[in-house]
C-alpha positions as CSV (number, residue, x, y, z in Angstrom):
1,M,11.6,-8.5,16.2
2,V,12.7,-7.5,19.7
3,F,15.4,-5.0,20.6
4,K,16.9,-6.0,24.0
5,R,19.5,-3.7,25.6
6,L,21.2,-2.9,28.9
7,L,19.7,-0.1,30.9
8,G,22.0,2.8,30.1
9,S,21.1,4.7,33.2
10,L,22.7,2.0,35.4
11,G,25.7,1.2,33.1
12,V,27.5,-2.1,33.1
13,G,26.0,-4.7,35.4
14,G,22.5,-3.2,35.4
15,P,19.3,-5.1,34.8
16,T,18.0,-6.0,31.3
17,V,14.4,-5.8,30.0
18,D,12.8,-7.8,27.2
19,T,9.1,-7.2,26.2
20,V,7.4,-9.8,24.2
21,L,3.9,-9.2,22.7
22,D,1.5,-12.0,22.3
23,P,1.3,-13.3,18.7
24,G,-1.2,-11.9,16.2
25,A,-2.3,-8.4,15.2
26,A,-4.2,-6.2,17.6
27,R,-7.2,-4.1,16.6
28,P,-8.2,-0.6,17.4
29,G,-10.0,-0.4,20.7
30,G,-9.0,-4.0,21.4
31,A,-6.7,-5.7,23.9
32,L,-2.9,-5.7,23.6
33,S,-1.2,-8.3,25.8
34,G,2.2,-9.7,26.5
35,R,4.9,-10.0,29.1
36,V,7.9,-8.0,30.2
37,H,10.8,-10.1,31.2
38,L,13.3,-8.6,33.6
39,V,16.7,-9.9,34.6
40,G,18.5,-8.4,37.6
41,G,22.0,-7.2,37.2
42,A,25.0,-7.4,39.5
43,S,23.3,-5.9,42.5
44,D,19.8,-5.3,43.9
45,V,17.9,-2.3,42.5
46,E,14.6,-0.6,43.4
47,I,12.3,-0.5,40.4
48,E,9.9,2.5,40.8
49,H,7.6,1.5,38.0
50,V,7.4,-0.3,34.6
51,T,5.6,1.6,32.0
52,L,4.5,0.8,28.4
53,E,4.3,3.7,25.9
54,L,2.7,3.5,22.4
55,V,4.6,5.5,19.9
56,A,4.2,6.3,16.2
57,R,6.2,7.7,13.4
58,V,4.3,10.8,12.3
59,E,4.8,13.3,9.5
60,A,4.4,17.0,10.3
61,E,4.0,19.9,7.8
62,H,5.6,23.3,8.6
63,E,6.7,26.4,6.7
64,G,10.1,24.8,5.9
65,G,8.5,21.7,4.4
66,E,7.8,18.4,6.0
67,S,9.6,16.4,8.7
68,E,9.1,13.1,10.6
69,G,9.2,12.5,14.4
70,V,8.2,10.0,17.0
71,V,5.0,10.8,18.9
72,A,3.8,9.0,22.0
73,F,0.1,8.5,21.9
74,D,-0.7,6.3,24.9
75,R,0.9,5.3,28.2
76,H,0.2,2.6,30.8
77,V,1.9,1.8,34.1
78,I,1.9,-2.0,34.3
79,A,3.8,-2.4,37.6
80,G,4.5,-0.3,40.7
81,A,7.5,-0.2,43.0
82,F,9.3,-3.5,43.8
83,R,12.9,-4.7,44.5
84,L,14.6,-6.6,41.7
85,A,17.4,-8.7,43.3
86,A,20.7,-9.4,41.6
87,E,20.3,-11.9,38.8
88,E,16.6,-12.3,39.6
89,R,14.3,-13.2,36.8
90,R,10.9,-11.7,36.9
91,E,7.9,-11.7,34.5
92,V,5.3,-8.9,34.4
93,P,2.3,-9.9,32.3
94,F,0.1,-7.1,31.0
95,T,-3.2,-6.5,29.1
96,L,-4.1,-3.0,28.0
97,A,-6.7,-1.5,25.8
98,L,-5.6,0.2,22.6
99,P,-7.1,3.6,21.8
100,W,-9.9,3.4,19.3
101,E,-8.1,5.7,16.9
102,T,-4.9,3.5,16.8
103,P,-3.8,3.5,13.2
104,V,-4.1,0.4,11.0
105,T,-0.6,-1.0,10.0
106,E,-1.7,-3.9,7.8
107,L,-4.4,-5.1,5.4
108,Y,-4.8,-8.7,4.6
109,G,-1.6,-9.4,6.4
110,Q,0.4,-7.0,4.2
111,P,2.1,-4.0,5.8
112,L,0.9,-0.5,4.8
113,G,4.1,1.3,5.7
114,I,2.7,2.7,9.0
115,V,5.2,2.4,11.9
116,L,3.9,1.9,15.4
117,G,5.8,0.6,18.4
118,V,5.5,-0.4,22.1
119,R,8.3,1.2,24.2
120,T,9.1,-0.2,27.6
121,E,10.3,2.2,30.2
122,L,11.8,1.3,33.6
123,A,12.2,3.9,36.4
124,V,15.1,2.9,38.5
125,A,16.5,5.0,41.4
126,G,15.0,8.2,40.1
127,A,16.3,7.6,36.5
128,R,14.2,6.5,33.5
129,D,15.4,4.4,30.7
130,K,13.6,3.0,27.6
131,G,14.9,-0.5,27.7
132,D,12.9,-2.2,25.0
133,L,11.1,-1.2,21.8
134,D,8.9,-3.6,19.8
135,P,6.9,-3.2,16.6
136,L,3.1,-3.1,17.0
137,T,0.9,-4.6,14.3
138,V,-2.7,-3.5,14.1
139,A,-5.3,-5.0,11.8
140,P,-8.5,-3.1,10.7
141,L,-11.8,-3.3,12.5
142,P,-14.5,-5.3,10.5
143,A,-16.2,-2.1,9.3
144,Q,-12.8,-0.6,8.3
145,E,-11.9,-3.8,6.4
146,A,-15.4,-3.8,4.7
147,I,-15.0,-0.3,3.5
148,L,-11.5,-0.9,2.2
149,E,-12.6,-4.1,0.5
150,A,-15.6,-2.2,-1.1
151,L,-13.3,0.4,-2.4
152,G,-11.1,-2.3,-4.0
153,Q,-14.0,-4.0,-5.6
154,L,-15.2,-0.6,-7.0
155,G,-11.8,-0.2,-8.7
156,F,-9.9,2.1,-6.3
157,G,-6.2,1.3,-5.8
158,F,-3.9,1.7,-2.8
159,R,-1.2,4.3,-3.2
160,S,0.2,5.0,0.2
161,A,-0.6,5.4,3.9
162,D,0.9,7.7,6.5
163,L,0.3,9.5,9.8
164,E,-0.2,13.2,9.7
165,Y,0.3,15.4,12.7
166,G,-2.7,17.7,13.3
167,R,-6.4,17.5,13.7
168,I,-9.4,17.2,11.4
169,G,-11.9,20.0,12.2
170,G,-15.5,19.1,12.9
171,T,-14.7,15.6,14.1
172,G,-14.3,13.9,17.4
173,Q,-10.6,13.1,16.9
174,Q,-8.8,12.3,20.1
175,L,-5.2,11.6,19.1
176,P,-2.8,14.4,18.0
177,F,-2.4,12.8,14.5
178,Y,-4.6,11.0,12.0
179,Q,-4.0,8.2,9.5
180,E,-4.4,9.1,5.8
181,I,-4.8,6.4,3.2
182,E,-4.3,7.6,-0.3
183,L,-6.2,5.8,-3.2
184,S,-6.0,6.1,-6.9
185,P,-9.4,6.7,-8.5
186,A,-11.6,4.0,-9.9
187,P,-11.8,4.2,-13.7
188,Q,-15.3,5.6,-13.6
189,Y,-14.1,8.6,-11.5
190,A,-10.6,9.1,-13.1
191,H,-11.8,12.0,-15.2
192,Q,-13.1,13.8,-12.1
193,V,-10.5,13.2,-9.3
194,N,-6.8,12.7,-9.1
195,E,-7.0,10.7,-5.9
196,I,-9.1,9.9,-2.8
197,E,-7.8,10.3,0.7
198,L,-9.5,8.2,3.4
199,T,-9.3,8.6,7.2
200,F,-10.9,6.4,9.9
201,L,-11.8,7.8,13.3
202,A,-13.2,5.0,15.4
203,T,-15.0,5.4,18.7
204,P,-16.7,2.9,21.0
205,A,-20.0,3.9,19.4
206,G,-19.0,3.5,15.8
207,L,-16.8,4.6,12.9
208,E,-16.4,8.1,11.4
209,V,-15.2,8.0,7.8
210,V,-13.6,11.1,6.3
211,L,-13.2,11.2,2.5
212,E,-11.4,13.9,0.6
213,A,-11.1,14.1,-3.2
214,D,-8.4,15.9,-5.0
215,K,-10.7,17.0,-7.9
216,R,-9.4,17.7,-11.4
217,G,-9.9,21.1,-12.9
218,G,-12.0,21.7,-16.0
219,L,-11.6,23.9,-19.0
220,F,-12.9,26.9,-17.1
221,S,-12.1,25.9,-13.5
222,D,-9.2,25.0,-11.3
223,G,-8.9,21.8,-9.4
224,H,-9.8,21.8,-5.7
225,D,-10.4,19.6,-2.7
226,A,-13.8,18.3,-1.7
227,L,-14.6,16.6,1.6
228,S,-17.4,14.5,3.1
229,R,-17.8,12.7,6.5
230,F,-19.9,9.6,7.1
231,T,-20.7,7.6,10.2
232,V,-21.4,3.8,10.4
233,P,-21.8,1.5,13.4
234,H,-19.4,-1.4,14.1
235,D,-19.9,-4.9,12.8
236,G,-23.2,-6.6,13.4
237,I,-25.3,-3.5,12.8
238,A,-23.7,-2.1,9.6
239,P,-25.3,-2.3,6.2
240,K,-24.6,-5.5,4.2
241,D,-24.3,-3.9,0.8
242,W,-21.0,-2.1,1.5
243,N,-20.3,-1.6,-2.2
244,A,-23.5,0.4,-2.9
245,L,-23.0,2.4,0.4
246,V,-19.4,3.3,-0.3
247,D,-20.1,4.1,-4.0
248,G,-22.8,6.4,-2.8
249,W,-20.3,8.2,-0.6
250,V,-17.8,8.6,-3.4
251,R,-20.5,9.9,-5.8
252,R,-21.6,12.5,-3.2
253,L,-18.0,13.4,-2.6
254,V,-17.1,14.1,-6.2
255,E,-20.2,16.1,-6.8
256,H,-19.3,18.6,-4.1
257,R,-18.2,21.9,-5.4
258,A,-17.0,23.5,-2.2
259,S,-13.8,22.7,-0.2
260,Y,-15.9,21.4,2.7
261,G,-18.4,18.6,2.8
262,S,-21.4,17.2,4.7
263,H,-21.5,14.9,7.6
264,A,-23.8,12.0,7.0
265,V,-25.0,8.8,8.7
266,Y,-25.3,6.0,6.2
267,G,-25.1,8.7,3.5
268,H,-27.9,10.9,4.9
269,E,-27.0,14.5,5.4
270,A,-26.5,15.6,9.0
271,G,-24.7,18.9,9.2
272,H,-21.4,20.4,8.1
273,G,-17.8,20.4,9.1
274,H,-14.5,21.7,7.8
275,H,-11.5,19.5,7.4
276,G,-8.5,21.2,9.0
277,G,-5.8,18.7,8.2
278,H,-6.2,16.8,4.9
279,G,-4.5,18.0,1.8
280,G,-2.4,16.7,-1.1
281,H,0.6,14.9,0.3
282,G,3.3,13.1,-1.6
283,G,3.1,9.3,-1.1
284,R,5.3,6.4,-1.8
285,S,4.1,5.7,-5.3
286,G,4.7,2.2,-6.7
287,I,2.7,0.2,-4.2
288,G,-0.1,-0.9,-6.4
289,T,-3.3,-3.0,-5.9
290,A,-3.6,-6.8,-6.0
291,V,-6.0,-9.4,-5.1
292,A,-4.8,-10.8,-1.8
293,A,-5.2,-14.5,-0.7
294,G,-8.7,-14.9,-1.8
295,A,-9.9,-11.4,-0.9
296,A,-11.4,-9.4,-3.8
297,G,-10.9,-6.0,-2.2
298,L,-8.2,-3.5,-1.7
299,A,-4.8,-4.9,-0.9
300,V,-1.1,-4.0,-0.9
301,G,0.6,-5.4,-4.0
302,V,4.2,-5.7,-5.2
303,V,3.8,-3.8,-8.5
304,G,7.2,-2.2,-8.5
305,G,8.6,0.4,-6.0
306,M,8.6,-0.5,-2.4
307,V,7.5,-4.1,-1.7
308,A,6.5,-5.6,1.6
309,A,10.0,-6.7,2.5
310,E,11.3,-3.2,2.2
311,V,8.5,-1.9,4.4
312,I,9.6,-4.4,7.1
313,D,13.2,-3.2,6.7
314,E,12.1,0.4,7.2
315,V,10.2,-0.5,10.4
316,G,13.4,-2.2,11.8
317,D,15.6,0.8,10.8
318,F,13.1,3.2,12.5
319,F,13.1,1.3,15.8
320,E,16.9,0.8,15.8
321,G,17.4,4.6,15.2
322,D,14.9,5.5,17.9
323,D,16.5,3.1,20.3
324,E,19.9,4.7,19.9
325,S,18.7,8.3,20.1
326,D,17.9,10.4,23.2
327,D,14.5,11.7,24.2
328,G,15.3,15.1,22.8
329,G,14.7,13.8,19.3
330,D,11.1,12.9,20.0
331,E,8.4,15.1,18.7
332,E,5.7,15.9,21.3
C-alpha cells in the first residue's frame, strides 16, 4: 500500500515522490531498506534533502480522557542537496537501523492493530512537504516471539495491543511511548487476575520484560495492580525452557501484594522499580486466541469482533487521514 501524491508546496507541475519498502517484515533493531523514487516536474528544482521519518499512532491519557495522535519517533536524512531536472527520474536507495524499542505490529503474520508508518519528506526551495507515507510492518525478535508463544501455550489469550504515550519508571526506556499487549489470564490464574499487561523494551544487550497484573479483589480486599520486571538476553543465549521461565514470572507477579514489583534477571531478584505508565486501559475486545499456521503459541484469531481485514482497513484509513492533514495535527 503506497500513497503517492504531488508535492503540495510546489503546486501543479511539481515533482512526485514514491517510497517503496523492500518486501518482508522488519525487526526491532534490524535494518529497514527500500528505495525512494523521484520524478521531476515541469521545471528543474533544487532538492535540499530527502528525509525518512518513522511515525506511530499513539494513545495519550489526560484529564479529559484519552486521545490519539501521530508521534514521530525516528528520523534519517537519506540524501543531501541535489538538482532534480524537469521530468528526471531518480532513485534513492536507503538502509537504516530501526530503534530497538520499535513496536511489534504482527505475530505469526497476523496484524495486532498497531499502526506504524514511514513518512518521506522532501525539502525543496526552503519548503518541506511529506510526499509519501507507507505502512511499516515489524515482526517480533526471537526472544519476544518465544515469550509470546510460551504465554499462549500456558493458556493466556490475546486481547489487544496499543501504544501508550508516557514512560515506564525504573526502566531504560528510550522512546516517548511504549507498547502494551493485554492478555486474558490462563485458567489457572483466572481467579487471581483480570488480565496481564506485557511490555517489551529491547536494547542491543538484551530484552527487558515488564509484566503487570490487574489483580482481583478478595472478600476483605480491593483489587490492585502488581508489577514485575525481568531481563533476558537475545536469541542464542536465552534459556530453552521458555514455558517454565515465563510461568515462573507470572507466578511471582500474581503473588506480589504491592503496586510495584521486582526487577529480575532470569527470574532472580535484582532490585526494585516503579511502573509509571501501565494501568487498566480499555482494549478492542473480540480478538481472541487461535493456533496459527502450525504454531502452538499466542496468536491473533478471528473469534468475532475486529478481524485481521478490519485491522488492515484501519491502517489504511489512518494513513490516508494523516496524509491529508497538516502538521499541526501531529502530537509531539
